[in-house]
C-alpha positions in Angstrom: 93.6 3.3 -145.0 90.8 5.5 -146.1 87.5 6.2 -145.1 84.6 6.9 -147.7 81.7 8.7 -145.6 78.4 10.2 -147.0 75.7 11.4 -145.3 73.9 8.2 -145.9 76.7 6.2 -144.1 79.9 4.6 -144.7 79.8 3.6 -148.5 83.2 1.8 -148.4 86.8 1.0 -147.1 89.8 1.4 -149.2 93.0 0.0 -147.9 95.6 1.2 -150.1 99.5 1.5 -150.0 100.9 5.0 -148.2 103.8 7.0 -149.2 105.1 8.5 -152.4 106.2 6.6 -155.5 110.3 6.7 -156.1 111.2 9.3 -158.4 111.5 7.6 -162.0 110.1 4.2 -161.1 106.5 3.7 -162.9 103.7 4.2 -161.2 101.8 1.3 -159.8 98.4 -0.1 -158.9 96.4 1.0 -155.9 95.0 -2.3 -154.2 91.7 -1.7 -152.9 89.1 -3.9 -151.2 85.4 -2.8 -150.5 83.4 -4.1 -147.5 79.4 -3.2 -148.0 77.7 -1.4 -145.1 74.5 -3.7 -145.8 77.0 -6.4 -144.5 78.9 -4.7 -141.6 76.2 -2.6 -139.4 74.2 -6.1 -138.7 77.4 -8.1 -137.5 78.1 -5.0 -135.5 74.6 -4.7 -134.0 74.4 -8.3 -133.3 78.0 -8.4 -131.7 76.7 -5.2 -129.3 73.6 -7.5 -128.3 75.0 -10.8 -128.0 78.5 -10.0 -126.0 76.9 -8.7 -122.9 74.5 -11.3 -123.0 77.5 -14.1 -123.4 79.5 -12.3 -120.9 76.7 -12.3 -118.1 76.0 -16.0 -118.9 79.4 -17.6 -118.3 79.7 -14.8 -115.1 76.6 -16.9 -113.7 78.0 -20.2 -115.2 81.1 -19.3 -113.0 79.4 -18.4 -109.9 77.0 -21.0 -110.2 79.8 -23.6 -110.7 81.6 -22.5 -107.8 78.6 -24.4 -105.6 78.3 -27.1 -107.7 81.7 -28.3 -109.0 85.2 -29.2 -107.6 86.3 -27.2 -110.7 84.2 -24.5 -112.4 86.2 -24.8 -115.8 85.4 -28.4 -116.0 81.3 -27.3 -115.8 81.4 -24.4 -117.6 81.1 -26.0 -121.1 78.4 -28.7 -119.9 76.8 -26.3 -118.1 76.4 -24.0 -121.3 75.3 -26.1 -123.6 73.3 -29.1 -121.6 71.4 -26.6 -118.8 70.9 -26.0 -115.5 69.7 -29.4 -114.3 71.9 -29.3 -111.2 70.5 -25.7 -110.3 66.9 -27.1 -110.6 67.6 -30.3 -108.7 68.9 -28.1 -105.9 65.8 -25.7 -106.2 63.7 -28.9 -106.1 65.3 -30.2 -103.1 64.9 -26.6 -101.5 61.5 -26.5 -102.2 60.8 -30.2 -100.5 62.9 -29.2 -97.4 60.8 -26.0 -96.7 57.4 -27.7 -97.6 58.4 -30.5 -94.9 59.5 -28.5 -92.3 56.0 -26.4 -92.7 54.2 -29.2 -91.5 56.9 -30.9 -89.5 57.9 -30.3 -85.5 60.5 -28.7 -84.7 63.1 -30.1 -82.0 66.4 -27.9 -82.9 68.9 -26.1 -80.2 68.1 -22.3 -80.1 69.9 -20.4 -83.0 69.8 -16.6 -82.3 70.7 -15.2 -85.3 71.3 -15.6 -89.0 74.8 -15.5 -88.5 74.9 -18.6 -85.4 72.4 -20.4 -88.4 75.4 -20.1 -91.2 78.4 -20.8 -88.8 76.4 -23.7 -87.5 75.6 -25.0 -91.3 79.0 -24.4 -92.3 81.3 -26.2 -89.7 79.0 -29.3 -89.1 78.1 -29.5 -93.1 74.3 -30.2 -92.6 72.2 -30.8 -95.2 69.0 -28.5 -97.2 66.7 -30.2 -95.1 68.2 -29.7 -91.8 68.8 -26.1 -92.8 65.0 -26.0 -93.5 64.0 -27.0 -90.1 66.7 -24.9 -88.1 65.6 -21.8 -90.3 62.3 -22.5 -89.0 62.8 -22.6 -85.5 64.5 -19.5 -85.8 62.0 -17.6 -87.3 59.2 -18.9 -85.0 61.3 -17.8 -82.0 61.6 -14.4 -83.5 57.9 -14.4 -84.6 57.3 -15.0 -80.5 59.2 -12.7 -79.2 57.8 -9.7 -81.8 54.1 -10.8 -80.2 55.2 -10.7 -76.9 56.7 -7.3 -77.8 54.0 -6.0 -79.4 51.9 -6.8 -76.2 53.8 -5.4 -73.5 54.3 -2.5 -75.6 50.2 -2.4 -75.8 50.2 -2.8 -72.2 52.7 -0.4 -71.1 51.4 2.2 -73.9 47.8 1.7 -71.9 49.4 2.5 -68.3 51.4 5.2 -69.7 47.9 7.0 -71.0 45.9 6.8 -68.1 48.4 7.8 -65.6 48.5 10.9 -63.7 51.5 13.2 -64.3 53.2 14.6 -61.6 53.1 18.1 -62.7 49.4 18.0 -63.2 49.4 16.6 -59.6 51.5 18.9 -58.4 49.5 22.0 -60.2 46.1 20.9 -58.3 48.0 20.6 -55.2 49.3 24.2 -55.2 45.6 26.2 -56.5 44.5 24.2 -53.8 46.7 25.2 -51.0 46.2 28.7 -53.1 42.5 28.4 -52.9 42.9 27.9 -48.9 45.1 30.9 -48.4 44.0 33.3 -51.0 40.8 34.9 -50.9 41.0 35.9 -54.5 41.2 32.2 -55.3 37.7 32.3 -53.7 36.0 34.8 -55.2 32.6 34.5 -56.9 32.7 32.8 -60.1 31.1 34.5 -62.2 31.1 37.7 -60.3 27.5 38.9 -59.0 27.4 41.5 -62.2 27.9 38.8 -64.7 25.5 35.5 -63.2 22.7 36.6 -65.3 24.6 35.5 -68.4 24.3 31.8 -67.1 20.8 31.4 -68.7 20.2 34.1 -71.0 20.0 32.2 -74.4 21.2 35.4 -76.3 24.9 34.5 -75.0 26.6 31.3 -76.6 26.9 28.5 -73.9 29.2 26.1 -74.0 29.8 23.0 -71.5 32.9 21.1 -70.2 33.0 18.0 -67.7 36.3 17.5 -67.0 38.6 17.2 -63.6 41.9 18.2 -65.6 42.8 21.6 -64.8 45.2 22.4 -67.5 43.6 20.9 -70.1 40.2 22.9 -69.2 42.6 26.2 -69.4 43.5 25.0 -72.8 40.1 24.8 -74.1 38.9 27.8 -72.9 41.8 29.9 -74.0 41.7 28.6 -77.7 38.4 29.1 -77.8 38.7 32.7 -76.7 41.7 33.8 -78.7 39.8 32.4 -81.5 36.4 34.1 -81.3 35.2 36.9 -83.3 33.0 37.8 -80.3 34.7 36.6 -77.0 32.4 38.6 -74.8 29.4 36.5 -76.1 30.8 33.3 -74.9 29.8 31.8 -71.0 31.5 28.8 -69.8 29.9 26.2 -67.7 32.6 23.7 -66.4 31.3 21.1 -64.3 33.9 19.2 -62.4 34.1 16.4 -59.2 34.4 17.2 -55.9 38.0 17.0 -55.4 39.0 18.6 -57.9 36.3 21.9 -57.3 39.3 23.6 -55.1 41.9 23.8 -57.8 39.4 24.4 -60.9 38.0 27.4 -59.0 41.0 28.7 -58.1 42.8 28.5 -61.8 39.8 30.5 -63.2 39.2 33.2 -60.2 43.3 34.0 -60.3 43.2 34.0 -64.3 40.2 35.8 -64.9 39.0 36.5 -68.3 38.6 39.8 -69.0 36.1 39.3 -71.9 34.1 35.6 -71.5 32.2 34.5 -68.6 33.7 31.2 -66.7 31.4 29.2 -64.3 33.0 26.8 -62.2 30.4 24.0 -60.5 31.1 20.9 -58.8 29.0 18.1 -58.6 28.5 18.1 -54.9 26.7 21.2 -55.6 23.8 20.3 -57.2 20.6 19.1 -55.9 19.1 16.6 -58.0 16.2 14.8 -57.1 16.0 11.1 -55.9 14.8 10.1 -59.1 18.0 11.5 -60.8 20.2 10.2 -58.1 18.9 6.6 -58.1 19.4 6.5 -62.0 22.6 7.8 -62.0 23.8 5.2 -59.6 22.5 2.8 -61.3 23.9 3.8 -64.6 27.4 3.9 -62.8 26.9 0.0 -61.8 25.6 -1.3 -65.1 28.7 0.2 -66.6 31.0 -1.2 -63.9 29.8 -4.3 -64.2 30.1 -4.2 -68.1 33.5 -3.3 -67.7 34.3 -6.2 -65.1 32.7 -8.5 -67.6 35.0 -7.2 -70.2 38.0 -7.4 -68.3 37.4 -10.9 -66.7 37.3 -12.4 -70.5 40.4 -10.7 -71.5 42.5 -13.3 -73.2 46.2 -13.3 -74.3 44.3 -13.6 -78.3 43.1 -10.2 -77.9 46.5 -8.7 -78.0 47.3 -10.4 -81.4 44.4 -8.7 -83.7 44.8 -5.3 -85.2 42.5 -3.5 -82.9 44.1 -4.7 -79.4 45.1 -1.3 -78.4 41.4 0.0 -78.9 40.3 -3.1 -77.1 42.5 -1.9 -73.9 41.3 1.6 -74.4 38.1 0.6 -74.0 39.2 -1.2 -70.5 40.6 2.0 -69.6 39.8 3.8 -66.0 37.9 6.6 -68.3 35.5 4.1 -69.4 34.2 4.1 -65.2 34.3 8.0 -65.2 31.3 9.9 -63.8 31.9 12.9 -65.5 32.4 11.0 -69.0 28.5 9.3 -68.3 27.1 12.2 -66.9 26.8 13.6 -70.6 23.7 11.6 -70.8 22.4 13.8 -67.9 23.1 17.5 -69.8 19.3 18.4 -69.6 19.5 17.5 -65.9 22.9 19.6 -65.3 21.7 22.9 -67.5 17.7 23.1 -66.8 17.7 26.2 -67.6 19.5 26.4 -71.3 17.8 25.1 -74.3 20.8 24.7 -76.7 24.5 24.1 -75.9 28.0 23.9 -77.3 29.6 20.9 -75.8 33.2 20.3 -75.8 35.4 17.4 -74.7 38.9 18.4 -72.6 41.4 17.1 -74.8 40.3 19.5 -77.7 41.9 22.9 -79.1 39.9 25.5 -81.0 41.3 27.1 -84.1 38.6 29.4 -85.2 35.7 30.5 -84.0 33.1 27.7 -83.3 30.1 30.4 -82.1 28.0 29.9 -85.4 27.5 26.4 -84.6 24.8 27.4 -82.3 23.0 29.0 -84.8 23.0 26.0 -86.8 19.2 24.8 -87.8 19.5 20.9 -86.3 16.1 20.1 -88.5 14.3 19.2 -85.4 17.4 16.4 -84.5 18.9 16.5 -80.6 22.8 16.3 -81.3 24.9 18.5 -84.2 27.8 15.9 -85.0 30.7 15.1 -87.8 29.5 11.7 -89.2 31.0 12.0 -92.3 34.6 12.0 -92.9 37.7 13.9 -94.1 39.4 11.2 -95.3 37.2 10.1 -98.3 34.5 7.7 -98.9 34.3 4.7 -96.9 36.9 6.1 -94.6 34.9 7.2 -91.0 36.0 10.2 -89.1 36.4 8.0 -86.0 35.3 4.3 -86.0 32.2 2.2 -87.4 29.4 0.9 -85.1 31.4 -2.8 -85.2 34.3 -1.3 -83.0 31.5 -0.3 -80.7 28.6 -2.7 -80.4 28.7 -6.6 -80.4 27.1 -7.9 -83.7 27.9 -11.2 -82.8 24.6 -10.5 -80.5 21.5 -10.9 -82.7 19.9 -7.8 -80.6 22.4 -5.7 -82.0 22.8 -7.4 -85.6 19.0 -7.0 -86.0 18.6 -3.3 -85.1 22.1 -1.8 -86.5 24.6 -1.6 -89.1 27.9 -2.8 -88.4 29.6 -1.1 -91.7 27.9 2.6 -90.4 30.2 5.5 -89.6 30.1 6.3 -85.6 29.3 10.1 -85.0 32.2 11.8 -82.9 32.0 13.3 -79.5 34.0 16.4 -78.5 31.9 19.0 -80.3 28.6 18.8 -80.2 25.9 21.0 -80.3 23.1 20.0 -78.2 19.3 21.0 -78.7 18.4 20.2 -75.3 14.3 21.4 -75.5 14.2 18.6 -78.5 16.6 16.1 -75.9 13.6 16.6 -73.6 10.9 16.1 -75.8 12.5 12.8 -77.2 13.3 11.4 -73.5 16.6 9.9 -74.6 17.8 9.7 -71.3 15.1 7.0 -70.4 16.1 5.6 -73.8 19.4 4.9 -72.4 18.4 3.3 -69.3 16.3 1.2 -71.4 19.1 -0.1 -73.2 21.4 -0.3 -70.1 18.7 -2.6 -68.4 18.5 -4.8 -71.8 22.5 -5.4 -71.5 22.2 -6.3 -68.0 19.4 -8.9 -69.0 21.3 -9.7 -71.9 24.5 -11.0 -70.1 26.1 -7.6 -70.8 27.8 -8.5 -74.1 25.6 -6.1 -76.5 28.8 -3.4 -76.4 32.3 -2.7 -75.6 32.8 -0.4 -72.1 33.0 2.9 -72.7 30.9 6.5 -73.1 30.1 6.0 -76.6 28.5 2.8 -77.3 25.5 3.0 -75.7 25.0 6.9 -76.7 25.1 5.2 -80.5 22.1 3.7 -79.7 20.2 6.2 -77.8 21.1 8.9 -80.0 19.5 7.0 -83.1 18.0 8.8 -85.3 18.4 12.1 -83.8 22.0 13.4 -85.3 22.5 16.1 -87.6 25.3 15.8 -89.2 27.8 18.7 -89.5 30.6 19.2 -91.9 33.6 17.5 -91.1 36.1 20.7 -91.1 34.2 21.5 -87.7 36.0 18.6 -86.1 39.0 16.6 -86.7 39.8 13.6 -84.2 42.1 10.9 -83.5 45.4 13.1 -82.9 46.3 10.5 -79.8 46.5 7.8 -82.5 50.0 6.5 -83.6 48.4 5.3 -87.0 46.7 8.7 -87.6 47.9 10.2 -91.0 46.1 13.9 -91.2 47.8 16.0 -93.7 48.9 19.5 -92.3 46.4 21.4 -94.6 43.3 19.4 -93.1 44.9 20.2 -89.3 45.2 23.9 -90.2 41.5 24.3 -91.6 39.8 22.2 -88.9 37.9 24.4 -86.1 38.6 22.1 -83.6 41.6 19.3 -83.4 40.8 16.4 -81.2 43.2 14.5 -79.1 41.3 11.2 -78.9 43.3 8.3 -78.1 45.7 7.5 -75.5 48.2 9.8 -76.6 47.2 13.2 -74.7 49.1 16.1 -75.5 49.6 16.7 -71.5 51.3 13.1 -71.3 54.6 12.4 -72.1 53.8 9.8 -74.6 52.2 12.4 -76.6 53.5 13.0 -80.1 55.7 16.2 -80.5 54.5 17.1 -83.8 51.0 17.8 -82.7 51.9 18.5 -79.1 53.2 22.2 -80.1 49.6 22.7 -81.4 48.3 22.7 -78.0 51.5 24.3 -76.1 50.3 27.3 -78.1 47.3 27.9 -75.6 49.3 26.7 -72.4 50.3 29.7 -70.0 53.8 29.0 -69.6 54.5 32.2 -67.4 52.2 31.0 -64.6 54.2 30.8 -61.7 52.0 27.2 -60.6 52.9 25.5 -64.0 56.2 26.9 -63.7 56.7 25.5 -60.3 55.4 22.4 -61.1 57.8 22.2 -64.2 55.3 21.5 -67.1 56.7 20.4 -69.9 56.7 22.3 -73.0 
């Protein structure tokens, strides 16, 4: 056999006899037969396409026949030429059974797993309808268990986020003891030579309202380490009576060489009768709002997407005096005209003193409003997450889709605040809420503040303040975290708690003084 191949393909195939002729015999004619390439190539292509399809079709029919026929070989030819009527019938029967199971009641014995379902079906020979009902019963039980597990997770998460870790409690006790026995721990803060800086407008005044000693130390330490001019910083730390001694002891023992720190307890303020009465009324109304929402808490509240945030609103921090005293900043610092307010669950990564030089254009507060995550994505939450827009007073005055500004890093022009009398507006809305059945907003610090500061907020660049690091759903790129001047662990998973996320807790841990003897003795985790 000989092949003749040219650049244009196979021209012909010649089949001839092989071997040499016998010597002396006459030569014989060579018989040849040619197959044209135009005939050969289409046949090859057709077979290349048809054979795999035919193989798959036959295999499919064999597998299908195994379930529908007693002998697969008896059915293959009929199924191949007449179609898959049995398959269509099976599909229609299964669809009908599923529809009936969707609307029908389920009174089947409990089946815990898919393996048990298969075993039950094969051993008892149930029909498709029974299979559909048993599957529905199993899925309903699984759905109920998943919902129940999510509810328990939310409650446990809520409880874990608001407990006081043993290590933090230990730290406060150790420092309180040190305050009692060590005269250095009772030394004046700030030292007498620096007292004049407390009201000097040429310095940068930063305010913290907190009862967490460790958190306050991280805020102060991170701010100083990342400041371009730490000698210009003056920290004003306001705490409650029970935390005053450990807070004072910490900053007295761990003195800062450059910045000035003032620690003041609420019991050391000499407020007027009017202010005292206003504070008591404010706390009482907030307590009633919290109680109203707590008493109306239903099982359904755990089933919607925002149930964790609803629980967060019912946390004890919603009743914290230090949290609600933010609205009394002008009374807390009567000698200051402009301050930088910091939450105690933040870490400062860059110099923030320049914010105090920002022109607020006559507004009272500078805060992040627009988002780093794009259009329509709020950095915190929207007004509908805080206010009750089913109430006509709220729906007629505010936009539910508007982004709420962030607490945690704020510039306050206290002089402008006094001119606008925002604190009085705040109390007017509290009284209106009381008269409206306590249903204007959810419990918390921010909802009434959003209303009171309406029209008095100057937006600042989103890179100043990135919040939400205390939520499970937070997805913030590393580049954004690195560029942010302040990162805020807003949410239940605080970095000093065991439920804090390790991937972001390391940022906070950089500013914890793990070499401190009290932190070592109390075994604070790193």
